[in-house]
C-alpha positions as CSV (number, residue, x, y, z in Angstrom):
1,M,34.6,112.5,30.8
2,R,31.7,112.5,33.2
3,Q,30.5,115.6,35.1
4,V,29.3,115.2,38.7
5,N,28.0,117.7,41.2
6,S,30.3,118.4,44.1
7,G,27.4,119.3,46.4
8,A,28.2,123.0,46.4
9,G,26.7,123.9,43.0
10,V,30.0,123.3,41.2
11,C,30.6,120.6,38.7
12,I,33.8,118.7,38.7
13,S,35.2,116.1,36.3
14,E,35.8,112.5,37.3
15,S,38.6,110.8,35.5
16,I,36.3,108.3,33.8
17,T,35.9,107.8,30.0
18,K,33.6,105.2,28.5
19,G,33.2,104.2,24.9
20,M,33.5,101.6,22.2
21,S,36.6,100.5,20.4
22,T,37.4,98.0,17.6
23,T,39.2,94.9,18.8
24,N,41.8,93.0,16.8
25,S,40.5,89.6,18.0
26,E,37.6,89.6,15.4
27,E,37.3,91.7,12.3
28,G,34.6,94.4,12.8
29,A,33.8,93.4,16.4
30,T,33.5,96.1,19.0
31,E,34.3,96.0,22.7
32,S,33.6,98.5,25.4
33,F,36.5,100.3,27.1
34,L,36.9,102.3,30.3
35,N,39.6,104.8,31.2
36,L,40.1,105.3,34.9
37,S,42.8,107.4,36.7
38,V,44.8,105.7,39.4
39,G,42.9,107.6,42.1
40,E,39.5,106.7,40.6
41,L,40.5,103.0,40.4
42,N,41.5,103.0,44.1
43,R,38.1,104.5,45.0
44,R,36.2,101.9,42.9
45,I,38.2,99.1,44.5
46,E,37.4,100.4,48.0
47,D,33.7,100.6,47.1
48,F,33.9,97.0,45.7
49,V,35.4,95.7,48.9
50,K,32.8,97.4,51.1
51,E,29.8,96.5,49.0
52,Y,30.5,93.3,47.3
53,L,32.6,91.6,50.0
54,K,30.6,92.7,53.1
55,E,29.1,89.2,53.5
56,K,32.6,87.5,53.1
57,S,34.9,86.6,56.0
58,P,37.7,89.1,56.8
59,E,40.2,86.6,55.5
60,T,38.4,86.3,52.2
61,A,38.0,90.1,51.9
62,G,41.7,90.5,52.8
63,T,42.7,88.0,50.0
64,Y,40.8,90.0,47.4
65,R,42.2,93.3,48.6
66,R,45.8,92.0,48.5
67,S,45.2,90.6,45.0
68,L,43.8,93.9,43.8
69,N,46.8,95.7,45.4
70,E,49.0,93.9,42.9
71,F,46.6,94.9,40.1
72,E,46.7,98.6,41.2
73,R,50.5,98.6,41.2
74,W,50.6,97.2,37.6
75,F,47.7,99.5,36.5
76,A,49.7,102.6,37.6
77,K,52.7,101.5,35.5
78,Q,50.5,101.3,32.4
79,Q,50.1,105.1,32.4
80,G,46.5,105.0,31.0
81,N,47.0,102.2,28.5
82,F,44.8,99.8,30.5
83,K,41.3,100.3,29.3
84,F,39.5,97.2,30.7
85,T,39.5,95.2,27.5
86,T,40.0,91.5,27.2
87,D,43.4,92.1,25.6
88,N,44.4,94.2,28.6
89,V,43.4,91.5,31.0
90,E,45.4,89.0,29.0
91,A,48.4,91.3,29.2
92,Y,48.0,91.4,33.0
93,K,47.9,87.6,33.2
94,T,51.1,87.4,31.1
95,Y,52.7,89.9,33.5
96,L,51.8,87.7,36.5
97,M,53.1,84.6,34.9
98,K,56.2,85.7,33.2
99,E,57.5,88.9,34.9
100,R,56.3,88.1,38.4
101,G,56.8,84.3,38.0
102,L,53.8,83.5,40.2
103,H,52.6,80.0,40.8
104,Q,49.5,79.0,38.7
105,V,47.4,79.0,41.8
106,S,48.3,82.6,42.7
107,V,47.7,83.7,39.1
108,S,44.2,82.2,39.3
109,T,43.6,83.9,42.6
110,Y,44.7,87.3,41.2
111,L,42.5,86.9,38.1
112,T,39.5,85.9,40.1
113,A,39.8,89.1,42.1
114,L,40.1,91.2,38.9
115,R,37.1,89.3,37.3
116,R,34.9,90.1,40.4
117,L,36.0,93.7,40.3
118,C,35.1,94.0,36.6
119,Q,31.7,92.5,37.3
120,Y,31.2,95.1,39.9
121,L,32.0,97.8,37.3
122,V,29.5,96.2,35.0
123,D,26.8,96.2,37.7
124,I,27.2,99.9,38.4
125,G,27.1,100.7,34.7
126,L,30.8,101.7,34.0
127,L,31.3,98.6,31.8
128,T,28.8,97.0,29.4
129,E,30.5,93.5,29.7
130,N,33.1,91.8,31.9
131,P,36.4,91.8,29.9
132,A,38.0,89.3,32.4
133,R,35.3,86.6,31.9
134,A,37.0,85.3,28.8
135,V,40.4,85.2,30.4
136,K,40.7,81.9,32.2
137,G,42.9,81.2,35.2
138,N,45.5,78.5,35.1
139,R,44.4,75.0,35.9
140,R,45.1,74.2,39.5
141,P,47.6,71.4,40.0
142,S,46.4,67.9,40.6
143,T,48.9,67.6,43.4
144,H,49.7,70.0,46.2
145,S,52.6,72.3,45.4
146,R,53.8,72.5,49.0
147,A,56.3,69.9,50.0
148,V,55.8,67.6,52.9
149,L,58.3,66.7,55.7
150,G,59.8,63.2,55.9
151,Q,59.6,61.2,59.1
152,S,63.2,62.0,60.0
153,E,62.6,65.7,59.3
154,V,59.5,65.7,61.6
155,E,61.6,64.2,64.4
156,T,64.4,66.7,63.8
157,L,62.0,69.6,63.9
158,L,60.4,68.5,67.1
159,Q,63.8,68.1,68.8
160,A,64.9,71.6,67.7
161,I,62.0,73.3,69.5
162,S,63.0,73.9,73.1
163,S,60.2,73.7,75.7
164,A,62.2,75.5,78.4
165,T,60.3,78.7,78.0
166,T,56.6,79.7,77.7
167,I,57.1,80.7,74.0
168,G,58.8,77.3,73.4
169,K,56.0,75.4,74.9
170,R,53.5,77.5,72.9
171,D,55.4,76.9,69.6
172,L,55.7,73.2,70.3
173,A,51.9,72.9,71.0
174,I,51.2,74.7,67.7
175,V,53.5,72.4,65.7
176,Y,51.9,69.3,67.4
177,M,48.4,70.6,66.5
178,M,49.4,71.0,62.9
179,L,51.4,67.8,62.5
180,Y,49.2,65.5,64.5
181,A,45.7,67.1,64.3
182,G,45.9,68.5,60.8
183,L,45.0,72.0,61.9
184,S,45.9,75.1,59.8
185,E,47.3,78.4,61.0
186,I,44.0,80.2,60.6
187,E,42.1,77.5,62.6
188,L,44.6,77.8,65.4
189,I,44.7,81.6,65.7
190,R,40.8,81.7,65.7
191,A,40.6,79.1,68.6
192,N,39.7,80.1,72.1
193,I,40.3,78.0,75.2
194,Q,36.6,77.2,75.5
195,D,36.7,75.6,72.1
196,L,38.6,72.7,73.6
197,E,36.0,70.1,74.7
198,Q,36.5,66.8,76.6
199,T,34.0,64.1,75.8
200,L,33.8,60.4,76.5
201,M,35.5,59.9,73.1
202,G,38.4,62.2,74.0
203,W,39.4,65.8,73.4
204,Y,38.1,67.8,70.5
205,L,38.7,71.4,69.2
206,R,35.8,73.2,67.7
207,V,37.2,75.1,64.7
208,Q,36.2,77.8,62.2
209,G,37.9,77.0,59.0
210,K,38.8,79.1,56.0
211,G,35.8,80.8,54.4
212,R,33.5,79.9,57.3
213,T,31.8,82.2,59.7
214,V,31.1,79.9,62.6
215,K,32.9,77.2,64.5
216,D,30.9,74.3,63.1
217,Q,33.5,71.5,63.0
218,Q,35.1,69.3,65.6
219,V,38.7,68.1,65.2
220,P,40.0,65.2,67.4
221,I,42.9,66.1,69.6
222,D,44.9,63.0,70.4
223,G,46.5,62.5,73.9
224,P,50.1,63.4,73.1
225,V,48.9,66.6,71.3
226,M,46.6,67.6,74.2
227,E,49.6,67.0,76.6
228,K,51.6,69.7,74.8
229,V,48.6,72.1,74.8
230,K,48.1,71.6,78.6
231,N,51.8,72.1,79.3
232,Y,51.6,75.5,77.5
233,L,48.4,76.6,79.1
234,D,49.8,75.7,82.6
235,T,52.4,78.5,82.1
236,R,49.7,81.2,81.6
237,K,48.2,83.1,84.5
238,R,44.5,83.6,85.1
239,V,43.2,82.2,81.8
240,H,39.5,82.5,81.0
241,P,37.3,80.4,78.7
242,D,37.0,83.1,76.1
243,D,40.7,83.9,76.0
244,P,42.6,83.0,72.8
245,L,44.1,79.5,72.8
246,F,47.5,80.9,71.6
247,V,48.7,84.3,72.5
248,S,51.7,86.5,72.1
249,H,54.3,86.7,75.0
250,G,56.2,89.7,73.8
251,H,56.7,92.7,76.1
252,R,54.3,95.0,74.2
253,S,51.8,92.4,73.0
254,E,51.6,90.0,76.0
255,G,48.2,88.2,76.0
256,H,47.2,89.4,72.5
257,R,45.9,86.8,70.1
258,L,48.5,85.6,67.6
259,N,48.0,86.4,64.0
260,T,48.9,84.2,61.0
261,R,52.0,86.3,60.2
262,S,53.4,85.6,63.7
263,V,52.6,81.9,63.5
264,R,54.3,81.5,60.1
265,S,57.3,83.5,61.3
266,R,57.8,81.3,64.3
267,I,57.4,78.1,62.4
268,N,59.7,79.2,59.6
269,L,62.3,80.1,62.3
270,H,62.0,76.6,63.7
271,L,62.2,75.0,60.2
272,Q,65.4,77.0,59.6
273,D,66.9,76.1,63.0
274,A,66.2,72.5,62.4
275,G,67.8,72.5,59.0
276,V,64.7,71.2,57.3
277,K,63.7,74.4,55.4
278,R,64.0,73.7,51.6
279,P,62.1,74.8,48.5
280,G,58.5,74.1,48.8
281,V,58.5,73.6,52.6
282,T,56.2,76.2,54.3
283,P,54.5,76.3,57.6
284,H,51.4,74.8,55.9
285,S,53.5,71.8,54.9
286,L,53.1,70.6,58.5
287,T,49.3,70.4,58.0
288,H,49.9,68.5,54.7
289,T,52.3,66.1,56.5
290,A,49.6,65.2,59.0
291,A,47.7,63.3,56.3
292,L,50.7,61.3,55.4
293,L,51.5,60.5,59.0
294,W,48.0,59.1,59.5
295,L,48.0,57.1,56.2
296,N,51.4,55.6,57.1
297,K,50.0,54.5,60.5
298,G,47.3,52.6,58.7
299,M,44.4,55.0,59.0
300,S,41.8,54.6,56.3
301,V,41.4,57.1,53.4
302,D,37.8,57.8,54.6
303,E,39.0,58.6,58.1
304,V,41.8,60.8,56.9
305,R,39.4,62.7,54.7
306,E,37.2,63.3,57.7
307,R,40.0,64.4,59.9
308,M,41.5,66.7,57.2
309,R,38.0,68.0,56.5
310,H,38.4,67.5,52.8
311,G,35.4,68.2,50.6
312,T,36.0,65.3,48.3
313,I,37.7,61.9,48.4
314,E,39.8,62.9,45.4
315,T,41.6,65.5,47.5
316,T,42.5,62.9,50.1
317,M,43.7,60.6,47.3
318,I,46.4,63.1,46.5
319,Y,47.9,62.4,49.9
320,F,47.4,58.7,49.5
321,K,49.5,58.7,46.3
322,K,52.3,60.8,48.1
323,Q,52.5,58.8,51.3
324,G,55.7,57.1,50.2
325,L,57.5,60.5,50.6
326,L,57.3,60.2,54.3
327,T,60.0,57.5,54.4
328,L,62.4,59.3,52.1
329,E,65.7,60.7,53.5
330,P,66.1,64.5,53.5
331,D,68.6,64.4,50.6
332,E,66.1,62.6,48.5
333,L,63.3,65.0,49.5
334,K,65.4,68.0,48.5
335,K,65.2,66.8,44.9
336,I,61.4,66.9,45.0
337,V,59.4,70.1,45.1
338,G,55.7,69.6,45.7
């Protein structure tokens, strides 16, 4: 138990215990341990988020915080038995995989967040070594787990979205931007009207992708997609260049920038209404489907890679191998997840 001065001449006890314990993994080997109360863990996580993640984007910091929220809930249930040992971290991984049934990508994300937190505890002197370093995350799949839409499902989805209202025109423009420009939810909600640029080569949208801090990439916006965007913008009154490209049209939130939750909710609603919602199909499936649409039209792998802003050609090849899915009927696609 460590004594700290409260600032008023009175010493109070923090719920922290450090020491050495014998592990079962190797005869005679020792491993440091750390006891934290639930309240102290929460404070350490908050400090970690403020100090270690201050250079990260809000989205990245949010991902870490949500991942650590899961760890906090599990930690509280351990009632003091989690002492930041490698075996403890292995037990947490088992919980994520077996009790929560999380996908291997999610398990890796949660373990990465815990690994970074443990490194923070090492750096501030509460741990002598990082117990999570030896616990590897699951291998990421070689194919995307999200399902794609077939050509007939794409047509059904587009027909199901009514453009009779401003909200309908907005939603249709968003869906077109995802299906035919390969844009993600986060890129769309970050976009402002002034990010749309017309050049001699056509229209482009300057985007700030996931994990980036500036809008340093240009995405081609083909004619039919731009037509849907213009139809939507024409319904808005007194738009300014620095206004969000897509805004809410609710009574209490009129004109406010959409967030990812709102976009996903709207797209999921349209997927349900169109009858094309099935296991594996998410709003982000529309972005994945864009690559297949381009490949089936004869676009080269290199051009698809550039449009999708993939870091490596191997990522694009995943779509190349799946392009046959586009021509399958809905009943056949339902048998395939991912």
